[in-house]
C-alpha positions in Angstrom: 199.3 55.7 -86.7 199.2 52.3 -88.3 196.3 53.2 -90.6 198.0 56.4 -91.7 201.2 54.3 -92.5 199.1 51.9 -94.6 197.6 54.8 -96.5 201.1 56.0 -97.4 202.1 52.5 -98.6 198.9 52.1 -100.6 199.4 55.5 -102.3 203.0 54.7 -103.1 201.9 51.4 -104.8 199.2 53.1 -106.8 201.5 55.8 -108.0 204.2 53.3 -108.8 201.7 51.2 -110.8 200.5 54.3 -112.8 204.0 55.3 -113.6 204.9 51.8 -114.7 201.9 51.6 -117.1 203.4 54.2 -119.4 206.7 52.2 -119.5 205.0 48.8 -120.2 205.9 48.5 -123.9 206.1 45.0 -125.3 209.3 44.0 -127.1 207.4 42.0 -129.7 203.8 42.6 -130.7 201.4 41.6 -133.5 198.9 44.1 -134.9 195.7 43.8 -136.9 193.3 46.6 -137.9 190.3 47.2 -140.2 189.1 50.4 -141.8 188.4 52.5 -144.8 190.6 54.0 -147.6 190.7 56.9 -150.0 192.8 56.6 -153.2 194.0 59.7 -155.1 191.9 60.4 -158.2 195.2 61.2 -160.1 196.1 57.5 -159.8 193.2 56.6 -162.2 192.4 57.6 -165.8 190.5 60.9 -165.7 187.2 59.4 -167.0 187.0 56.6 -164.5 188.2 57.4 -160.9 187.3 55.3 -157.8 185.0 56.3 -155.0 186.4 58.8 -152.4 185.7 56.3 -149.6 186.1 52.5 -150.0 185.9 49.3 -147.9 187.7 47.3 -146.8 191.1 48.2 -145.5 193.0 45.4 -143.7 196.4 45.8 -142.0 198.6 43.1 -140.5 201.9 43.7 -138.8 204.7 42.5 -136.5 206.5 45.0 -134.4 209.8 44.9 -132.5 210.8 47.6 -130.1 214.5 48.1 -129.4 213.9 50.6 -126.6 211.0 52.4 -125.1 211.0 54.9 -127.9 212.5 53.3 -131.0 211.5 50.2 -133.0 210.7 48.7 -136.3 207.8 46.8 -137.9 207.0 44.9 -141.0 203.4 45.2 -142.2 201.1 44.1 -145.0 198.0 46.1 -146.1 195.1 45.2 -148.4 192.6 47.7 -149.9 189.7 47.4 -152.2 188.7 50.3 -154.5 185.4 50.5 -156.4 184.5 52.8 -159.3 182.2 55.8 -158.9 178.6 55.1 -159.6 178.4 57.3 -162.7 181.4 55.7 -164.5 182.1 52.3 -166.1 182.2 49.7 -163.3 185.5 48.3 -162.0 187.1 47.0 -158.8 190.8 47.1 -157.8 192.7 45.0 -155.2 195.5 47.1 -153.9 198.0 45.5 -151.6 201.4 46.7 -150.1 204.2 45.6 -147.9 206.3 48.0 -145.9 209.3 47.9 -143.6 209.0 50.9 -141.2 210.7 52.6 -138.3 208.6 53.2 -135.2 208.9 56.2 -132.8 207.1 56.3 -129.5 207.5 59.6 -127.6 204.8 58.9 -125.1 207.0 58.7 -122.0 208.0 62.4 -122.4 204.4 63.6 -123.1 203.2 64.0 -119.5 199.8 65.4 -120.6 198.7 62.1 -122.0 196.5 59.8 -119.8 198.6 56.9 -118.5 197.1 54.1 -120.5 197.5 56.1 -123.7 200.4 56.2 -126.1 201.0 58.0 -129.5 203.3 56.4 -132.1 204.7 57.6 -135.4 205.8 55.2 -138.2 207.4 55.6 -141.6 209.2 53.5 -144.1 209.5 52.3 -147.7 207.7 49.5 -149.4 206.2 48.0 -152.5 202.6 48.3 -153.9 200.6 46.0 -156.1 197.4 47.2 -157.9 195.3 44.5 -159.7 192.0 45.3 -161.4 189.5 42.4 -161.1 187.8 40.5 -163.9 188.9 41.0 -167.5 190.9 44.1 -166.6 193.8 42.2 -165.0 196.1 43.2 -167.8 196.2 46.7 -166.2 197.8 45.4 -163.0 200.8 47.5 -161.8 203.5 47.4 -159.2 205.7 50.2 -157.9 207.7 51.5 -154.9 205.9 53.4 -152.1 206.6 55.3 -148.8 204.3 55.0 -145.8 203.9 57.7 -143.2 201.5 57.2 -140.3 200.4 58.1 -136.9 198.8 55.8 -134.2 197.0 56.4 -131.0 197.1 53.4 -128.5 195.0 52.7 -125.4 196.2 49.9 -123.2 193.6 47.5 -121.9 196.0 45.3 -120.0 199.6 44.0 -120.3 198.7 41.9 -123.4 196.1 43.9 -125.3 196.1 47.5 -126.7 193.4 49.1 -128.8 194.6 51.5 -131.4 193.7 53.7 -134.3 196.0 54.4 -137.3 195.9 57.0 -140.1 198.5 56.5 -142.8 199.4 58.1 -146.1 201.0 55.8 -148.7 202.8 57.7 -151.4 203.3 56.0 -154.7 206.6 56.6 -156.6 205.3 56.2 -160.1 203.1 57.8 -162.8 200.1 56.4 -164.6 201.0 55.7 -168.2 199.2 57.4 -171.0 196.5 55.1 -172.5 195.3 55.7 -176.1 192.4 55.5 -176.1 192.1 56.4 -172.4 189.4 53.8 -171.7 192.1 51.1 -172.2 193.4 52.1 -168.7 190.2 51.3 -167.0 190.9 49.9 -163.5 194.6 50.8 -163.6 195.9 52.5 -160.4 199.2 54.1 -159.8 198.7 56.7 -157.1 198.6 57.6 -153.4 196.3 56.2 -150.7 195.0 57.4 -147.3 194.0 54.7 -144.8 192.1 55.1 -141.6 191.8 51.9 -139.5 191.0 50.7 -136.0 192.5 47.5 -134.4 194.2 45.6 -131.7 197.9 45.1 -130.8 198.7 41.9 -128.9 201.9 41.5 -126.9 203.9 38.4 -128.0 206.9 38.8 -125.5 207.3 38.6 -121.8 209.4 41.7 -121.5 207.4 44.8 -120.8 210.2 47.1 -119.7 212.5 47.6 -122.7 215.8 49.1 -121.7 
């Protein structure tokens, strides 16, 4: 009888802990991720686009959750673009800063494994594109909008591994250069980022009400 009672208690504690894992969302967290990027060819002059896939992509962010489902984050991203091999050589440093809303519907998605969460984020920002070397006169800056989707896997209360795919839309148009080669290295377009990183809890509150 006693052993059966202990089994019930143990089962209750295990189920309670599994249920709590999904709700353990840090109020404040810091994020860092590394990955690859793909800039739109329409953002470059037609005779000198960048490679379809480029390294590196670096994202740094700070996130604040106001409830289990809604929050906001401020993040900075850095990308490097490189010219295609059969065109005139150039490199571009592309950076951005965005203020975004965060939505976490994981608590209502019962089919997800307990340590896993999915998060959507979106918000406006500002982009800076600066060609390296003697091409820095073609640097540009413009408004953007970032729309992204993350998949998180919790390791423990402090550390979560995650992947993020984001689409950064640029609200501008590349100017007409005459002759076109004067626009070498200029970029004023959209970017797709794929990165993998870690989110670290900064607060002691894991049950946001």
